[in-house]
matplotlib code that plots the C-alpha trace (Angstrom):
import matplotlib.pyplot as plt

x = [0.0, 1.4, 2.1, 0.6, 3.2, 4.2, 5.4, 9.0, 8.7, 6.7, 8.0, 4.5, 3.1, 1.3, -2.5, -4.4, -7.5, -10.9, -10.9, -7.5, -8.6, -9.6, -13.3, -14.4, -15.8, -19.5, -20.3, -21.4, -19.5, -17.4, -18.8, -18.3, -18.8, -21.6, -21.1, -21.4, -18.5, -16.4, -17.0, -16.1, -12.9, -11.8, -12.7, -10.7, -7.7, -8.0, -8.2, -5.2, -3.3, -4.0, -6.2, -7.9, -10.6, -10.4, -13.8, -16.5, -14.4, -11.0, -9.0, -5.5, -3.1, -0.1, 3.2, 1.7, 1.4, 0.2, -3.3, -5.8, -8.4, -12.1, -12.2, -9.5, -11.3, -14.5, -12.6, -11.1, -14.5, -16.3, -13.5, -14.4, -18.0, -17.5, -14.7, -16.2, -13.8, -11.2, -13.5, -15.9, -17.8, -18.0, -21.2, -22.9, -22.6, -26.4, -29.2, -29.8, -33.3, -33.1, -36.1, -35.5, -37.9, -38.6, -42.1, -40.9, -41.1, -38.3, -35.3, -33.9, -35.5, -36.4, -33.3, -31.1, -32.8, -32.4, -28.9, -27.6, -29.2, -27.7, -24.2, -24.4, -25.6, -22.9, -20.2, -20.8, -24.1, -27.6, -30.3, -34.1, -35.8, -39.4, -41.3, -43.8, -44.7, -47.9, -46.3, -44.0, -40.9, -38.5, -40.0, -39.6, -36.0, -35.2, -36.9, -39.5, -43.0, -45.6, -48.8, -52.0, -52.4, -48.7, -47.7, -46.8, -46.4, -50.1, -50.9, -48.2, -49.6, -53.1, -51.6, -52.5, -48.9, -45.5, -42.7, -40.6, -43.5, -43.9, -40.2, -38.9, -35.2, -33.9, -32.7, -29.4, -28.3, -29.1, -28.4, -30.9, -34.5, -37.6, -41.1, -42.9, -45.7, -48.8, -51.5, -53.6, -51.3, -52.9, -56.0, -54.0, -54.0, -57.8, -58.0, -55.4, -57.3, -59.8, -57.2, -55.7, -52.1, -52.3, -49.0, -47.1, -48.3, -44.9, -42.9, -45.0, -44.3, -40.5, -40.1, -36.7, -37.9, -39.0, -35.9, -33.7, -35.4, -34.4, -30.9, -30.6, -28.1, -30.0, -33.6, -34.1, -37.6, -38.6, -41.3, -43.9, -43.4, -45.8, -46.0, -49.0, -49.7, -47.4, -44.4, -45.4, -45.3, -41.8, -40.5, -42.0, -40.4, -36.9, -34.3, -32.5, -33.7, -31.8, -32.9, -32.0, -31.8, -31.7, -29.1, -31.7, -33.4, -36.9, -35.6, -34.8, -38.2, -40.0, -37.0, -38.0, -41.5, -39.9, -37.6, -40.5, -42.4, -39.4, -39.1, -42.8, -42.4, -39.4, -41.2, -44.4, -43.9, -40.2, -37.7, -34.7, -35.5, -32.9, -31.5, -28.4, -27.6, -28.3, -27.4, -27.0, -28.4, -28.7, -25.6, -24.8, -21.2, -21.9, -24.1, -23.3, -26.6, -25.6, -22.5, -24.4, -27.0, -24.2, -22.4, -25.5, -26.6, -23.1, -22.7, -26.1, -26.0, -22.3, -21.1, -24.6, -24.1, -22.2, -19.1, -20.2, -22.5, -24.6, -24.2, -26.9, -26.5, -28.4, -27.4, -29.0, -32.3, -32.1, -31.5, -35.0, -36.4, -34.5, -35.5, -32.0, -30.1, -27.3, -24.7, -25.7, -26.9, -23.6, -21.1, -18.5, -20.6, -20.1, -23.5, -22.7, -19.4, -21.0, -23.7, -21.0, -19.0, -22.1, -22.9, -19.4, -19.9, -23.2, -21.7, -18.8, -21.1, -22.3, -25.8, -25.5, -28.2, -28.6, -25.8, -26.9, -30.6, -29.9, -27.5, -30.2, -33.1]
y = [0.0, 3.4, 5.8, 9.3, 12.0, 13.9, 17.5, 16.1, 14.4, 17.0, 20.2, 21.3, 22.2, 19.3, 19.3, 20.5, 18.7, 20.4, 21.4, 23.2, 25.2, 28.8, 29.5, 32.2, 35.3, 35.8, 32.0, 32.0, 28.8, 30.4, 30.2, 33.8, 35.0, 37.4, 41.1, 41.9, 39.6, 41.0, 44.5, 43.7, 42.0, 44.8, 47.4, 45.6, 45.5, 49.2, 50.1, 48.0, 49.7, 53.1, 54.4, 57.7, 59.6, 63.3, 63.8, 62.1, 60.1, 61.7, 58.9, 59.2, 56.4, 57.3, 57.2, 56.4, 58.6, 55.9, 55.8, 53.5, 51.2, 51.8, 48.9, 50.4, 53.7, 52.1, 50.1, 53.3, 55.0, 52.0, 51.8, 55.3, 54.3, 50.8, 51.8, 54.7, 54.4, 56.1, 59.0, 59.7, 62.9, 65.3, 65.1, 68.4, 70.2, 70.5, 68.7, 70.0, 70.0, 70.5, 70.8, 69.7, 71.8, 72.8, 73.1, 72.0, 68.2, 66.1, 68.1, 65.3, 66.5, 63.0, 61.5, 64.1, 63.8, 60.0, 59.8, 62.6, 61.0, 57.6, 59.1, 60.9, 57.7, 55.5, 57.9, 58.5, 60.4, 59.2, 60.5, 60.7, 61.1, 62.5, 61.6, 64.4, 63.6, 61.6, 59.7, 58.0, 57.9, 58.5, 55.6, 53.4, 54.4, 53.6, 50.2, 51.2, 49.8, 52.6, 50.7, 52.1, 51.4, 51.6, 54.1, 57.1, 60.9, 61.2, 60.0, 62.2, 65.4, 64.5, 64.1, 60.4, 59.3, 60.7, 61.0, 58.3, 55.9, 56.2, 56.0, 52.8, 51.7, 51.1, 47.6, 48.5, 51.1, 51.0, 54.7, 55.7, 56.0, 57.0, 58.2, 56.9, 58.6, 56.6, 57.4, 58.7, 61.8, 62.9, 64.1, 65.6, 69.2, 69.3, 67.8, 70.2, 73.3, 73.3, 72.4, 74.8, 75.8, 73.9, 75.3, 74.2, 70.6, 69.1, 71.5, 70.5, 66.8, 67.3, 67.8, 67.7, 64.8, 62.7, 63.3, 62.6, 59.2, 58.5, 60.0, 61.6, 64.2, 65.2, 65.4, 65.6, 66.5, 65.5, 67.9, 67.3, 69.2, 72.0, 75.0, 73.8, 73.2, 70.2, 72.2, 75.1, 72.7, 71.6, 75.2, 76.2, 73.1, 73.6, 76.4, 75.3, 74.8, 72.8, 73.5, 71.0, 72.8, 70.8, 72.1, 73.2, 76.5, 75.5, 74.7, 78.3, 79.7, 78.7, 79.5, 83.1, 82.0, 79.5, 82.2, 84.6, 82.0, 81.3, 85.0, 85.1, 82.2, 83.9, 87.1, 85.6, 82.1, 81.1, 84.0, 81.5, 80.0, 80.5, 78.8, 77.1, 75.0, 74.8, 71.6, 71.4, 68.1, 66.2, 67.8, 66.8, 67.8, 67.3, 70.3, 74.0, 74.7, 72.8, 74.9, 78.1, 77.2, 76.2, 79.5, 81.6, 79.9, 80.2, 83.8, 84.7, 82.6, 82.4, 80.1, 78.8, 76.5, 73.3, 72.8, 69.2, 68.8, 65.7, 64.2, 62.4, 58.7, 55.6, 54.0, 56.8, 56.2, 52.4, 52.2, 53.0, 50.1, 47.9, 49.7, 51.1, 54.4, 54.6, 54.3, 50.8, 49.8, 50.7, 52.4, 52.7, 54.7, 58.4, 59.2, 57.6, 59.4, 62.7, 62.4, 61.4, 64.5, 66.6, 65.1, 65.8, 69.5, 69.6, 68.1, 70.6, 73.6, 75.5, 76.8, 80.2, 82.6, 86.2, 86.5, 83.5, 84.5, 88.0, 86.8, 84.7, 87.2]
z = [0.0, -1.0, 1.8, 1.5, 1.0, 4.1, 4.4, 4.5, 1.2, -0.7, 0.9, 1.7, 5.1, 6.9, 6.5, 9.5, 10.8, 10.5, 14.2, 13.6, 10.6, 11.0, 10.9, 8.4, 9.9, 10.1, 10.0, 13.7, 14.3, 17.1, 20.6, 21.6, 25.2, 25.8, 25.1, 28.7, 29.7, 26.8, 27.9, 31.5, 30.5, 28.1, 30.7, 33.4, 31.0, 30.2, 33.9, 34.7, 31.9, 33.4, 30.6, 31.2, 29.4, 28.8, 27.3, 25.3, 22.9, 23.8, 25.3, 26.7, 27.4, 29.6, 27.9, 24.5, 21.4, 19.0, 17.6, 19.3, 17.8, 18.3, 20.8, 22.9, 22.9, 24.1, 26.7, 28.2, 28.2, 29.8, 32.4, 33.6, 34.1, 35.5, 37.9, 39.7, 42.6, 40.4, 39.4, 42.3, 42.2, 45.2, 47.3, 47.8, 51.1, 51.2, 49.3, 45.8, 44.2, 40.4, 38.0, 34.4, 32.4, 28.8, 27.4, 24.0, 23.5, 22.1, 23.3, 25.5, 28.8, 30.2, 28.7, 30.4, 33.7, 34.0, 32.6, 34.8, 37.8, 36.9, 36.4, 39.8, 41.6, 40.0, 41.2, 44.9, 45.3, 46.2, 43.9, 43.8, 40.5, 40.6, 37.5, 37.0, 33.4, 33.0, 30.1, 32.7, 30.4, 33.2, 35.1, 32.1, 31.6, 35.2, 35.0, 37.7, 37.6, 36.7, 36.0, 37.2, 40.9, 41.7, 44.5, 42.5, 42.5, 41.9, 45.4, 46.8, 45.2, 46.6, 50.0, 50.3, 50.6, 51.6, 49.1, 50.8, 50.7, 47.0, 46.1, 44.6, 44.3, 40.8, 40.3, 38.6, 41.2, 44.9, 45.2, 42.5, 43.5, 41.6, 42.4, 39.3, 37.3, 36.4, 33.9, 36.8, 36.8, 33.5, 35.3, 38.2, 36.8, 36.8, 40.3, 41.7, 40.4, 43.3, 46.0, 48.4, 47.6, 44.4, 43.1, 46.3, 46.6, 45.5, 47.7, 50.7, 49.9, 49.6, 53.3, 54.9, 57.1, 54.2, 52.2, 55.2, 55.5, 51.9, 52.6, 49.1, 48.0, 44.8, 43.9, 40.1, 38.9, 35.3, 34.0, 31.3, 28.0, 29.0, 31.3, 33.2, 36.9, 37.1, 35.8, 38.1, 41.1, 40.1, 39.8, 43.2, 44.8, 43.5, 43.7, 40.5, 36.9, 34.3, 30.8, 28.0, 24.6, 21.4, 18.9, 16.4, 15.6, 16.8, 20.3, 20.7, 19.9, 23.1, 25.3, 26.0, 27.1, 29.5, 31.0, 31.4, 33.4, 35.5, 36.2, 37.2, 39.6, 41.0, 41.6, 43.2, 44.5, 44.8, 45.1, 45.2, 41.8, 39.1, 36.0, 37.2, 34.2, 30.4, 28.6, 24.9, 23.5, 20.2, 18.8, 15.3, 14.4, 10.7, 10.4, 10.6, 12.3, 15.4, 15.7, 15.2, 17.8, 20.2, 19.7, 20.0, 23.3, 24.8, 23.8, 25.4, 28.6, 29.3, 32.1, 32.8, 29.7, 30.4, 28.5, 27.7, 24.7, 24.3, 20.8, 18.9, 19.8, 18.8, 22.1, 24.1, 22.1, 22.5, 26.2, 27.5, 25.4, 27.8, 30.9, 31.3, 31.1, 28.6, 31.4, 32.1, 28.6, 26.9, 29.3, 26.6, 24.2, 23.5, 24.8, 28.2, 28.4, 27.5, 30.3, 32.7, 31.9, 32.2, 35.6, 36.8, 35.8, 37.6, 40.7, 40.7, 40.5, 43.6, 43.8, 42.3, 43.3, 42.3, 39.9, 37.7, 37.9, 36.7, 34.0, 32.2, 32.3]

ax = plt.figure().add_subplot(projection="3d")
ax.plot(x, y, z, "-o")
ax.set_aspect("equal")
plt.show()
């Protein structure tokens, strides 16, 4: 029987068995670990290597001046979120109550409220989100049940329940709490009309004793896209207003009306109310319009505008569908890093009173 030629006799490399042959990409034959395990492993490696992040997408490796792959960039960004012990934010000297308001819909109001809250809670603070929008989108993004009959802000406004009794802890962060909004809140404005002190119902609910029992550093109130009684309650209850502004022309049209309402509330109901922060959202660097809006807002409002700009991001839009914020859904994404940087700026700011309020009139 004739022997088969070997690599020695023919000069060719020995044939490999099927199990040794490389598997073509895209065949699905490779048993890959889950995306979450990969992200954790890459993030751990980046943290061990000492990777640091300068901004949303600006990654710095110590001692290295070579370009990085997209995977390395995402690893460095995710490490900053997944290893908060290296990037903890300062806790405020006193509790801060911030209303996130803009009567125009679709400007990233709820998205900004929940992601800023998540970033603060992941990095050393304890945060309570009050969902004051009958649509309940903030409750959905935080994975909190808000079906009809669930203890919610509706019962709190009617005086049937205290704020700490209605608060629920978010599953993905023990330091992030939420008072959900149910569909019952849709009729609250009509019911509140006949009530005494209807514009101060939320303020009366956010008592020092109730918030002390929750032990929170921040209270972030997500308002509906209107200037009705619910938004008025939020402005009376909080000394600070955070205004998200979409980087498009239409977002600027209703801004003057919002500022006029804030001035009216300041004059008659809440003298301490002021615009402490303006956050530019949905920035698209491919368009000149985004740059023009950004420049115009910064020139007019000055230091009230955060340096961080939130870019348009598919991951930010996908996250609520999974009952998550973008910081837990995809911590290495540019959207997550941008909100983390914005939260760091918010945490570093002191509560500016008269100067800031006069500067935005």
